[in-house]
C-alpha positions as CSV (number, residue, x, y, z in Angstrom):
1,M,-9.0,215.1,-3.6
2,G,-7.6,214.8,0.0
3,D,-11.0,215.3,1.4
4,K,-12.5,212.2,-0.3
5,I,-12.9,209.0,1.6
6,L,-13.1,205.4,0.4
7,L,-14.6,202.9,2.7
8,L,-13.1,199.4,2.1
9,V,-15.2,196.6,3.9
10,E,-13.0,193.4,3.6
11,D,-12.5,190.7,6.1
12,D,-9.5,188.8,4.4
13,P,-6.3,190.4,5.5
14,N,-4.6,189.4,2.3
15,D,-7.2,190.9,0.0
16,E,-7.2,194.0,2.2
17,A,-3.4,194.4,1.8
18,L,-3.6,193.8,-1.9
19,A,-6.4,196.3,-2.3
20,L,-4.6,199.0,-0.3
21,R,-1.4,198.4,-2.4
22,A,-3.3,198.5,-5.5
23,L,-5.0,201.8,-4.7
24,R,-1.7,203.3,-3.7
25,R,-0.1,202.0,-7.0
26,H,-2.7,203.8,-8.8
27,N,-2.0,207.1,-6.9
28,V,-5.3,207.1,-5.1
29,K,-4.4,209.6,-2.4
30,S,-7.8,209.8,-0.7
31,E,-8.3,208.6,2.9
32,I,-9.1,204.9,3.0
33,I,-11.1,203.7,6.0
34,V,-10.8,199.8,6.5
35,V,-13.5,197.9,8.4
36,R,-13.4,194.1,8.7
37,D,-17.0,193.0,9.0
38,G,-20.4,194.0,8.1
39,A,-21.5,195.2,11.6
40,E,-18.4,197.5,11.7
41,A,-19.2,198.9,8.4
42,L,-22.7,199.8,9.5
43,D,-21.3,201.2,12.8
44,W,-19.0,203.4,10.9
45,L,-21.4,204.6,8.4
46,F,-24.2,205.5,11.0
47,A,-21.8,206.5,13.9
48,R,-22.7,203.9,16.4
49,G,-21.0,201.4,18.5
50,S,-17.2,201.8,18.5
51,H,-17.7,204.7,16.0
52,A,-20.4,206.7,18.0
53,G,-19.6,210.3,17.9
54,R,-18.1,210.2,14.4
55,D,-19.1,213.1,12.2
56,T,-21.9,211.5,10.0
57,S,-21.8,214.4,7.6
58,L,-18.5,212.7,6.3
59,L,-19.5,210.0,4.1
60,P,-17.3,208.1,1.8
61,Q,-17.2,208.9,-1.8
62,A,-17.7,205.1,-2.5
63,V,-17.8,201.9,-0.6
64,L,-15.9,198.8,-1.8
65,L,-17.9,196.1,-0.2
66,D,-17.0,192.3,0.1
67,L,-20.0,190.1,0.1
68,K,-18.8,187.3,2.3
69,L,-18.4,188.9,5.6
70,P,-18.6,187.9,9.3
71,K,-21.4,189.1,11.6
72,V,-23.5,190.9,8.8
73,D,-23.0,189.8,5.2
74,G,-22.4,192.3,2.4
75,L,-26.0,192.0,0.9
76,E,-27.4,192.9,4.2
77,V,-25.0,195.9,4.6
78,L,-26.1,196.9,1.1
79,R,-29.8,196.6,2.0
80,T,-29.3,198.7,5.2
81,I,-27.4,201.4,3.1
82,R,-30.1,201.6,0.6
83,A,-33.0,201.7,3.3
84,D,-31.5,204.9,5.1
85,P,-32.2,208.2,3.4
86,R,-28.7,209.5,4.7
87,T,-26.9,206.7,2.7
88,R,-29.4,205.8,0.0
89,R,-27.5,207.3,-2.9
90,L,-24.0,206.3,-1.6
91,P,-22.0,204.5,-4.4
92,V,-21.5,200.9,-3.5
93,V,-19.2,198.6,-5.4
94,L,-19.5,194.9,-4.6
95,L,-16.0,193.4,-4.7
96,T,-16.2,189.8,-4.2
97,S,-14.8,186.4,-5.2
98,S,-18.2,185.0,-5.5
99,K,-19.0,183.4,-8.8
100,Q,-22.7,182.8,-8.0
101,D,-25.1,184.4,-10.4
102,Q,-27.6,184.7,-7.5
103,D,-25.1,187.0,-5.7
104,L,-24.8,189.1,-8.8
105,I,-28.5,189.5,-9.3
106,A,-29.2,190.2,-5.6
107,G,-26.4,192.7,-5.5
108,Y,-28.0,194.6,-8.4
109,D,-31.6,194.1,-7.0
110,L,-30.5,195.7,-3.8
111,G,-29.0,198.8,-5.6
112,A,-25.3,198.0,-6.0
113,N,-23.8,200.5,-8.4
114,S,-21.2,197.9,-9.6
115,Y,-20.2,194.3,-9.2
116,V,-16.6,193.5,-9.6
117,R,-15.3,189.8,-9.2
118,K,-12.0,189.6,-7.5
119,P,-9.4,188.2,-10.1
120,V,-7.2,185.4,-8.6
121,D,-3.8,186.8,-9.5
122,F,-2.4,190.1,-8.1
123,A,-1.8,191.9,-11.3
124,H,-5.5,191.6,-12.3
125,F,-6.6,192.2,-8.8
126,A,-4.5,195.4,-8.6
127,D,-5.7,196.7,-11.9
128,A,-9.3,196.1,-11.2
129,V,-9.2,197.7,-7.7
130,G,-7.2,200.6,-8.9
131,Q,-9.5,201.2,-11.8
132,V,-12.5,201.0,-9.4
133,G,-10.9,203.5,-7.0
134,L,-10.0,206.0,-9.6
135,Y,-13.4,206.0,-11.3
136,W,-15.4,206.4,-8.0
137,L,-13.0,209.0,-6.6
138,L,-12.1,210.9,-9.5
139,V,-14.5,210.5,-12.4
140,N,-18.0,209.9,-10.8
141,E,-20.1,212.8,-9.8
142,V,-21.9,212.2,-6.5
143,V,-25.0,213.9,-5.1
144,P,-24.1,216.9,-3.1
145,A,-24.3,216.3,0.7
146,G,-27.7,217.1,2.2
147,R,-29.7,216.5,-0.8
């Protein structure tokens, strides 16, 4: 499992720290790449900007994507991921505190694989993030690279 990558796109330092702690608590040993806004997420995925030269054949097993992000919001990141043949099938889990039904509907309309509302307390948040990480890294089968 060491060669699997999880991309966490989260601008809130507290939610980032809680997510990382929750993944470690659930023994997720994969490499976790953290980016803090939508533009950086796209730069990392498509090896441009500060991530130019990154090996684009190394894609994450899944993306945990916050919706409310600076620079480029999560729905636009998802739209861009789904529009590119290199990332079209990449599993994307929207992990958000948004309670707005239109965000839920828009996320699924744009091709989100899952939509998880961030629970308010740490125990529920840790459990939700841990379960999401374990599922997408250990249980889910992804399309082989290059297909």
